[in-house]
C-alpha positions as CSV (number, residue, x, y, z in Angstrom):
1,M,-98.3,45.9,34.7
2,Y,-94.9,44.9,35.4
3,G,-96.0,41.5,36.7
4,A,-98.2,40.9,33.6
5,A,-95.7,42.0,31.0
6,G,-92.6,40.3,32.5
7,P,-93.3,36.7,31.7
8,Q,-94.6,37.6,28.2
9,A,-91.4,39.6,27.4
10,R,-89.2,36.7,28.6
11,S,-91.2,34.3,26.6
12,A,-91.1,36.3,23.5
13,S,-87.4,37.1,23.8
14,A,-86.2,33.6,24.7
15,P,-86.1,32.2,21.2
16,V,-84.3,35.2,20.0
17,V,-81.5,34.7,22.6
18,R,-81.1,31.1,21.7
19,S,-80.9,31.9,17.9
20,L,-78.1,34.4,18.6
21,Q,-76.1,31.9,20.7
22,R,-76.2,29.3,17.9
23,P,-73.1,29.8,15.5
24,P,-74.0,30.8,12.0
25,P,-73.7,28.1,9.3
26,P,-70.2,28.3,7.8
27,T,-69.8,29.6,4.3
28,T,-67.9,27.5,1.7
29,G,-65.0,29.9,1.7
30,V,-64.4,29.8,5.5
31,S,-64.5,26.0,5.5
32,F,-61.8,25.8,2.8
33,M,-59.5,28.2,4.8
34,N,-60.0,26.2,8.0
35,N,-59.2,22.9,6.3
36,Q,-56.1,24.3,4.7
37,K,-54.8,25.6,8.0
38,Q,-55.3,22.2,9.7
39,Q,-53.4,20.3,6.9
40,K,-50.5,22.7,6.5
41,P,-47.3,20.5,6.8
42,T,-44.4,21.4,9.0
43,L,-41.4,22.3,7.0
44,S,-38.3,20.1,7.5
45,G,-35.5,22.0,9.2
46,Q,-38.0,24.4,10.9
47,R,-36.3,25.9,13.9
48,F,-37.9,26.0,17.4
49,K,-36.9,28.1,20.3
50,T,-35.2,26.0,22.9
51,R,-34.0,26.7,26.4
52,K,-30.5,27.9,26.8
53,R,-29.5,24.7,28.6
54,D,-30.7,22.5,25.7
55,E,-28.6,24.2,23.1
56,K,-25.6,22.1,21.8
57,E,-22.2,23.2,23.0
58,R,-20.5,25.4,20.4
59,F,-17.2,24.1,18.9
60,D,-14.5,26.0,20.8
61,P,-11.0,24.5,20.3
62,T,-9.4,27.6,22.0
63,Q,-10.7,26.6,25.5
64,F,-9.6,23.0,24.9
65,Q,-6.2,24.2,23.8
66,D,-5.8,26.3,26.9
67,C,-6.5,23.3,29.2
68,I,-4.1,21.0,27.4
69,I,-1.3,23.6,27.2
70,Q,-1.7,24.5,30.9
71,G,-1.5,20.9,31.8
72,L,1.6,20.2,29.6
73,T,3.3,23.3,31.0
74,E,2.8,21.9,34.5
75,T,4.3,18.5,33.6
76,G,7.4,20.0,32.0
77,T,9.6,17.8,29.7
78,D,9.0,14.6,31.7
79,L,7.3,12.5,29.0
80,E,6.2,9.9,31.5
81,A,4.3,12.7,33.3
82,V,3.0,14.0,30.0
83,A,1.6,10.5,29.1
84,K,-0.1,10.3,32.5
85,F,-1.6,13.8,32.2
86,L,-3.0,13.0,28.7
87,D,-4.4,9.7,30.0
88,A,-6.2,11.4,32.9
89,S,-7.4,14.4,30.8
90,G,-9.3,12.1,28.4
91,A,-11.9,11.5,31.1
92,K,-12.6,15.2,31.5
93,L,-11.9,16.7,28.0
94,D,-13.5,15.9,24.7
95,Y,-10.7,14.2,22.8
96,R,-13.1,12.9,20.2
97,R,-14.3,16.4,19.3
98,Y,-10.9,18.1,19.5
99,A,-8.5,15.4,18.2
100,E,-7.0,17.7,15.6
101,T,-6.3,20.4,18.2
102,L,-4.8,17.9,20.6
103,F,-2.4,16.4,18.0
104,D,-1.4,19.9,16.7
105,I,-0.4,20.9,20.2
106,L,1.6,17.6,20.9
107,V,3.5,18.0,17.6
108,A,3.8,21.7,17.0
109,G,3.1,23.3,20.4
110,G,-0.2,24.9,19.5
111,M,-3.0,25.0,16.9
112,L,-1.8,25.1,13.3
113,A,-3.2,27.5,10.7
114,P,-3.5,26.3,7.1
115,G,0.0,25.9,5.7
116,G,1.6,24.8,9.0
117,T,2.2,28.1,10.8
118,L,1.3,28.7,14.4
119,A,-1.1,31.6,15.1
120,D,0.6,34.5,16.9
121,D,-2.3,35.2,19.2
122,M,-2.6,31.6,20.5
123,M,-1.1,30.0,23.5
124,R,1.9,27.8,22.9
125,T,3.9,25.2,24.8
126,D,7.5,23.9,24.5
127,V,6.4,20.4,25.5
128,C,6.0,19.2,21.9
129,V,7.8,17.3,19.2
130,F,9.0,20.5,17.4
131,A,10.6,22.0,20.5
132,A,12.3,18.7,21.5
133,Q,15.9,17.7,20.8
134,E,16.6,16.5,17.2
135,D,17.7,12.9,17.8
136,L,16.2,9.5,17.4
137,E,16.1,8.6,21.1
138,T,13.9,11.6,21.9
139,M,11.6,10.8,19.0
140,Q,11.3,7.2,20.2
141,A,10.2,8.6,23.6
142,F,7.6,10.9,22.0
143,A,6.4,7.9,20.0
144,Q,5.6,6.1,23.3
145,V,3.5,9.1,24.4
146,F,1.4,8.8,21.2
147,N,1.2,5.0,21.5
148,K,0.0,5.1,25.1
149,L,-2.6,7.8,24.3
150,I,-4.0,5.9,21.3
151,R,-4.0,2.6,23.0
152,R,-6.0,4.2,25.8
153,Y,-8.4,6.0,23.5
154,K,-8.8,3.8,20.4
155,Y,-11.1,6.2,18.7
156,L,-8.2,8.6,18.2
157,E,-6.5,6.2,15.7
158,K,-8.3,7.7,12.7
159,G,-7.8,11.3,13.9
160,F,-4.1,10.7,14.4
161,E,-3.7,9.2,10.9
162,D,-5.5,12.2,9.4
163,E,-3.3,14.5,11.5
164,V,-0.1,13.0,10.1
165,K,-1.4,13.2,6.5
166,K,-2.1,16.9,7.1
167,L,1.3,17.5,8.7
168,L,3.1,15.9,5.7
169,L,1.2,18.2,3.4
170,F,2.4,21.2,5.6
171,L,6.1,20.2,5.4
172,K,7.1,23.4,3.5
173,G,5.7,25.5,6.4
174,F,8.1,23.8,8.9
175,S,11.8,24.4,9.5
176,E,14.3,21.8,8.4
177,S,14.9,20.7,12.0
178,E,11.1,20.4,12.5
179,R,10.8,18.3,9.4
180,N,13.6,16.0,10.5
181,K,12.0,15.4,13.9
182,L,8.6,14.7,12.3
183,A,10.3,12.3,9.8
184,M,12.1,10.4,12.6
185,L,8.9,10.2,14.7
186,T,6.8,9.0,11.7
187,G,9.4,6.3,10.9
188,V,9.2,5.0,14.5
189,L,5.4,5.1,14.5
190,L,5.3,3.2,11.1
191,A,7.7,0.6,12.6
192,N,5.6,-0.1,15.7
193,G,2.3,-0.2,13.8
194,T,0.8,3.0,15.2
195,L,0.6,4.4,11.7
196,N,-0.3,2.7,8.4
197,A,2.1,3.2,5.4
198,S,-0.7,4.6,3.4
199,I,0.0,8.0,5.0
200,L,3.0,8.2,2.7
201,N,0.7,9.1,-0.1
202,S,0.9,12.7,1.2
203,L,4.5,12.8,0.2
204,Y,3.6,12.5,-3.5
205,N,2.2,16.1,-3.4
206,E,3.4,17.8,-6.6
207,N,4.9,20.8,-4.8
208,L,6.7,18.8,-2.2
209,V,8.2,16.5,-4.8
210,K,9.2,19.4,-7.1
211,E,11.1,21.2,-4.4
212,G,12.9,18.1,-3.2
213,V,11.1,18.2,0.2
214,S,9.6,14.7,-0.2
215,A,12.8,12.9,-1.0
216,A,14.8,14.6,1.9
217,F,12.0,13.8,4.3
218,A,11.9,10.2,3.1
219,V,15.6,9.8,3.9
220,K,15.1,10.6,7.6
221,L,11.9,8.6,7.7
222,F,13.3,5.4,6.2
223,K,16.4,5.6,8.3
224,S,14.4,5.6,11.6
225,W,12.0,3.0,10.2
226,I,14.7,0.6,9.1
227,N,16.6,1.2,12.4
228,E,13.5,0.0,14.3
229,K,12.8,-3.0,12.0
230,D,14.6,-4.1,8.9
231,I,14.2,-3.7,5.1
232,N,12.1,-6.9,4.9
233,A,9.6,-5.6,7.4
234,V,9.5,-2.2,5.7
235,A,8.9,-3.9,2.3
236,A,6.1,-6.0,3.7
237,S,4.3,-2.8,5.1
238,L,4.7,-1.1,1.8
239,R,3.3,-4.1,-0.2
240,K,0.2,-4.2,2.0
241,V,-0.8,-0.7,0.8
242,S,0.5,-1.1,-2.8
243,M,3.3,1.4,-2.1
244,D,6.2,-0.9,-3.0
245,N,6.3,0.2,-6.6
246,R,5.8,3.9,-6.0
247,L,8.9,5.1,-4.2
248,M,10.5,6.6,-7.3
249,E,7.5,9.0,-7.4
250,L,9.3,10.9,-4.6
251,F,11.3,12.5,-7.4
252,P,10.0,14.6,-10.3
253,A,9.1,12.8,-13.5
254,N,12.4,13.6,-15.2
255,K,14.4,12.0,-12.4
256,Q,12.2,8.9,-11.9
257,S,14.9,6.3,-12.8
258,V,16.4,3.4,-10.9
259,E,19.9,5.0,-11.4
260,H,18.9,8.4,-9.8
261,F,17.0,6.8,-6.9
262,T,19.9,4.4,-6.2
263,K,22.5,7.2,-6.3
264,Y,20.4,9.5,-4.0
265,F,19.5,7.0,-1.3
266,T,22.9,5.2,-1.4
267,E,24.7,8.5,-0.8
268,A,22.3,9.2,2.1
269,G,23.3,5.9,3.7
270,L,20.2,3.8,2.7
271,K,21.9,1.2,0.4
272,E,19.4,-1.5,1.4
273,L,16.5,0.7,0.3
274,S,18.2,1.4,-3.0
275,E,18.7,-2.3,-3.6
276,Y,15.1,-3.0,-2.7
277,V,13.8,-0.5,-5.2
278,R,16.2,-1.9,-7.9
279,N,14.9,-5.4,-7.2
280,Q,11.3,-4.2,-7.4
281,Q,11.9,-2.6,-10.7
282,T,13.5,-5.7,-12.0
283,I,10.5,-7.8,-10.8
284,G,8.1,-5.4,-12.5
285,A,10.2,-5.6,-15.7
286,R,10.2,-9.4,-15.6
287,K,6.4,-9.5,-15.2
288,E,6.0,-7.1,-18.1
289,L,8.4,-9.2,-20.2
290,Q,6.6,-12.4,-19.5
291,K,3.2,-10.8,-20.3
292,E,4.5,-9.4,-23.6
293,L,6.2,-12.7,-24.5
294,Q,3.0,-14.6,-24.1
295,E,1.1,-12.1,-26.3
296,Q,3.8,-12.3,-29.0
297,M,3.7,-16.1,-28.9
298,S,-0.1,-16.1,-29.1
299,R,0.0,-13.9,-32.1
300,G,2.6,-16.2,-33.7
301,D,5.2,-13.4,-34.1
302,P,8.5,-14.5,-35.8
303,F,11.2,-15.8,-33.5
304,K,13.7,-13.3,-34.7
305,D,11.3,-10.4,-33.6
306,I,10.8,-12.0,-30.2
307,I,14.5,-12.6,-29.7
308,L,15.2,-9.0,-30.6
309,Y,12.6,-7.7,-28.2
310,V,13.8,-9.9,-25.3
311,K,17.5,-8.8,-25.8
312,E,16.5,-5.1,-25.8
313,E,14.5,-5.6,-22.5
314,M,17.5,-7.5,-21.0
315,K,19.7,-4.6,-21.7
316,K,17.3,-1.9,-20.7
317,N,16.3,-3.5,-17.4
318,N,19.6,-5.2,-16.6
319,I,18.0,-8.7,-16.5
320,P,20.6,-11.5,-16.6
321,E,20.2,-14.4,-19.1
322,P,19.6,-17.1,-16.5
323,I,16.5,-15.2,-15.3
324,V,15.3,-14.6,-18.9
325,I,15.5,-18.3,-19.8
326,G,13.2,-19.1,-16.9
327,I,10.7,-16.5,-18.1
328,I,10.8,-17.9,-21.6
329,W,10.3,-21.4,-20.4
330,S,7.3,-20.4,-18.3
331,S,5.9,-18.4,-21.3
332,V,6.4,-21.3,-23.7
333,M,4.6,-23.8,-21.4
334,S,1.7,-21.5,-20.8
335,T,0.7,-21.0,-24.4
336,V,-0.8,-24.4,-24.9
337,E,-3.7,-26.5,-23.5
338,W,-2.1,-29.7,-22.3
339,N,-3.7,-33.1,-22.7
340,K,-4.9,-34.7,-19.5
341,K,-3.8,-38.2,-20.5
342,E,-0.2,-39.0,-19.4
343,E,0.4,-41.3,-22.4
344,L,-0.4,-38.4,-24.8
345,V,1.1,-35.4,-23.0
346,A,4.7,-36.4,-23.6
347,E,4.2,-36.6,-27.4
348,Q,2.4,-33.3,-27.3
349,A,5.2,-31.7,-25.2
350,I,7.9,-32.9,-27.5
351,K,6.1,-31.5,-30.6
352,H,5.5,-28.2,-28.9
353,L,9.0,-27.7,-27.5
354,K,10.7,-28.7,-30.7
355,Q,8.9,-25.8,-32.3
356,Y,10.2,-23.4,-29.7
357,S,13.8,-24.8,-29.5
358,P,15.3,-22.0,-31.6
359,L,13.9,-19.4,-29.2
360,L,15.2,-21.2,-26.1
361,A,18.6,-21.8,-27.7
362,A,19.1,-18.1,-28.2
363,F,19.1,-17.6,-24.4
364,T,21.2,-20.5,-23.2
365,T,24.6,-19.1,-24.2
366,Q,25.9,-19.5,-20.6
367,G,26.3,-22.7,-18.6
368,Q,24.3,-21.1,-15.7
369,S,21.4,-20.5,-18.1
370,E,21.4,-24.1,-19.2
371,L,21.5,-25.3,-15.6
372,T,18.6,-22.9,-14.8
373,L,16.6,-24.3,-17.6
374,L,17.2,-27.9,-16.4
375,L,16.0,-27.0,-12.9
376,K,12.9,-25.3,-14.4
377,I,12.1,-28.4,-16.4
378,Q,12.6,-30.6,-13.3
379,E,10.3,-28.4,-11.2
380,Y,7.6,-28.2,-13.9
381,C,7.5,-32.0,-14.5
382,Y,7.3,-32.5,-10.7
383,D,4.5,-29.9,-10.2
384,N,2.5,-31.2,-13.2
385,I,2.1,-34.9,-12.5
386,H,1.3,-35.8,-16.2
387,F,4.8,-34.7,-17.1
388,M,6.6,-37.0,-14.6
389,K,7.6,-39.5,-17.4
390,A,8.4,-36.8,-19.9
391,F,11.4,-35.3,-18.2
392,Q,14.1,-37.4,-19.9
393,K,12.5,-37.0,-23.3
394,I,12.5,-33.2,-23.0
395,V,16.1,-33.1,-21.9
396,V,17.2,-35.3,-24.8
397,L,15.2,-33.2,-27.3
398,F,17.0,-30.0,-26.0
399,Y,20.3,-31.8,-26.2
400,K,19.8,-32.7,-29.8
401,A,18.4,-29.2,-30.6
402,E,21.6,-27.7,-29.0
403,V,19.6,-25.9,-26.3
404,L,21.5,-27.9,-23.7
405,S,25.0,-29.3,-23.7
406,E,26.8,-32.1,-22.0
407,E,28.5,-30.3,-19.1
408,P,25.4,-28.7,-17.5
409,I,23.5,-32.0,-17.9
410,L,26.2,-33.9,-16.1
411,K,26.5,-31.2,-13.4
412,W,22.7,-31.3,-12.9
413,Y,22.8,-35.1,-12.6
414,K,25.8,-35.1,-10.1
415,D,24.9,-32.4,-7.6
416,A,22.9,-29.5,-9.0
417,H,19.5,-31.0,-9.1
418,V,16.8,-30.1,-6.5
419,A,14.8,-32.5,-4.3
420,K,11.6,-32.4,-6.3
421,G,11.2,-35.8,-7.9
422,K,14.9,-36.4,-7.5
423,S,14.9,-40.2,-7.5
424,V,12.4,-40.5,-10.4
425,F,14.3,-38.1,-12.7
426,L,17.7,-39.4,-11.9
427,E,16.6,-42.9,-12.7
428,Q,15.1,-41.6,-16.0
429,M,18.4,-39.9,-16.9
430,K,20.8,-42.7,-15.8
431,K,21.3,-44.3,-19.3
432,F,21.5,-41.0,-21.1
433,V,24.1,-39.7,-18.6
434,E,26.1,-42.9,-19.0
435,W,26.0,-42.4,-22.8
436,L,27.1,-38.8,-22.4
437,K,30.0,-39.8,-20.2
438,N,31.1,-42.5,-22.7
439,A,30.8,-40.1,-25.6
440,E,32.9,-37.6,-23.7
441,E,35.6,-40.2,-22.9
442,E,35.7,-41.3,-26.5
443,S,36.0,-37.7,-27.8
444,E,38.8,-37.1,-25.2
445,S,40.7,-40.2,-26.3
446,E,40.3,-39.3,-30.0
447,A,41.7,-35.9,-29.2
448,E,44.7,-37.4,-27.4
449,E,45.4,-39.7,-30.4
450,G,45.1,-36.7,-32.7
451,D,47.8,-34.9,-30.7
């Protein structure tokens, strides 16, 4: 029975087993869910668990500070040893990551909190700028430490510049002695090119200016800077970063005058800086005067109004007449489009200058002013080749219009001329000068006969 039923049972059940093993046809709903799961995007910024050893090192300036302070303590006050220690440590410590901490320690002896104070619970060292002697020689030695460090690790340049800008903003948080040391150090570093003069922008902070901190700091800074270089080198550095016309901003708005600046810095022993700022203000005033003059001439303003304006500017900005006559000459010659043909330009120049003779005559009341105008005419005719033959005609016109007189013309001819076109212009003026001399002799003899 068994034997007969066994094969039949297996035969009957086999198809059933196969049908159970085959997966059921998916419903529409299941298919949709599966597809959605496969296409689900990974969100940006999704965090994955990583092994401990793969995690990025946490920013920990405290440990870095401890290493630097310990090393500085071991070197003592020997700045040569300090420089060597810093050079060697750069290979082991992450200067790039902890540049601010490094420079805080070298300047203030430890990490600075906002405002410029040292945290009480942090390690400190006396091997730093603020704990050093307050004299220029010591600050020069510290400047060498910074120079060597930044030359060795060039990537520290930007970090050091940012550090000094920060320190200047923190000035109120430092003692007077600390400010003096920082000022001397900064001046030396500006002189040797380690720092760019743009860092001085931090001194224009409103609070520092208002309380007089900026001006006092600038005195020490410029003294050490000029001691290392000279006023011309300082001026060149300031011009490069457009700071040459901003020095008066070291004072509050109600004290931003040449007189106040000059008095303050002259009394502090910086007469050359005072004179430089005065000259800069004069140059600025001259440029503004010329610009306004050209606009007035272009509008066709009456000469009496122009003369009044110029005289007011002369008085306000202390501009001497010989300087003014040069500005007027340049303005007059720039208000017209000159003919390119040499044979026509002389006639055009005479017509144009005759019109402006009253304006020029108002500012040639001194012999030096007349001589300055003659030299300006000579230089202009030489520099503009179409005017080479017009020099004598212009001088004669101005003589007749009483812009120029005999004595300055004769002096110019004798020895006051410049080299530009000298032989050509002297030859042109030869007959006219002889005529002037004869006229002068005749008038002298007539005067003698009258006596």
